[in-house]
N, C-alpha and C positions, 0 to 999 in steps of 0.2 A: 504494499500500499504505499510505502514510501519510495515513489520512482526514484529519487536521487540517492537513495542509501546504497553504497556500493557493497558492504558486508555489515551482518548484525551477528555476533557471535558470542557463545556463553563458555566462560572459562569454569575450570574446576571448583574455583571458589565461589559460584553462583554471582560473580560479576558479568557484566555485558560490555561487550565492545561494540559501539556504532560508530561504522566509519561511511561518511557521505561522499560523493563523487567530488572532485576537485572543482573548486570555484575559480573562474578567473576573471580578473578586473585590470585594466590599464597594464598589462604586461604581468602582473603579480597574480601568482595561484595561491590558494588558501585550500589547506586540506583540514576540514572540520570533523572532529572526533571525541567520543566522549567516552568516560566508564561509570556505568551506572550499576545499581541494583534496583530489584522490585521489592516491595512489602504491600501484602495484601491486608486490606482492612475490612475483614468480614468478606460477605459476596458482593458488596456494592463498590469498593474503592480499591483501585490499584495505583500504589503511588511509584514514581519515577524518581531515584533518590542518587545524588552524585556521588561516587566512592570517594573523591578528594574536595571537599567543599573549599578549599583553598587555592585550587586551578584554575588557570587562566580561562579556561574554558569548561563551562558546566551547562548540564541540562538536569532541570527538575521538572515534575509534571504529575498528573494524575487522571486516570479515567474513572468516572462515576457512572454507574449505571442504576438508573433509578426507575422503579414501576411508573407508568404512564399510559394510562386509558387502554388497559389490555395489552401493552407492548413494553418496550424498554426505551428510556431515554438516554442516551450516551453523552456526556459531557467529557470535554478532552480540554485540558487547559495545560500549557507547557510555557516554562520561562529558560531562555537561552540567554546567559550570560558569559561574554567572551570580550577577549581584549586582542586586536589584531596585532601583529608585528611589524608595525610600520612606522616609517618617520611621521611626527606630528603632522604635517602639512599633508601628507599622502592620506593620513588617517582619517583626516576631517571631512575628505569626500569620498572615501570609499568605504568607511563604515555605515553610513546612511544607504548605501546601493548593496553592501553585505547582508544589512539588516533586512532589507527589503526582499533579497533573494531567498534568505533564511525564512522569512516568514510566508513566502510562496510555496517554500518546500512542506511545511506543516499544513497550509491551507489545502493543497494537492492530497495531502494525507488524509484530511477530514472528507475532502471530496470523494476521493476514492473508497472510504470507508463506507459513506454514506449510499454510493452506488451499489455495493457489494451488501449492504443489509436488506 
């Protein structure tokens, strides 16, 4: 469902490595990768938790599955925090572009899940 996700793998210690396809902007390439764990809160909530909360690139989020008129309402919320390894001048105009591209990745995920349900 993440069409920009290059790989998603589980390690022996129940951590998950998310590796997205390389993004290119103005001659610079960015590799977006995260290490997370998942935590279930009953049957209704699944949390995405970063392994290293002090990392320069973190992904946190949650899926909430709620009863709704004989069906299920799915809520997905994700927060991406990251610092691009660029000089400040370049960072000032590349950061909004990168944020927009990452937002598109997650918007396409929501669209793809919606079509599959």
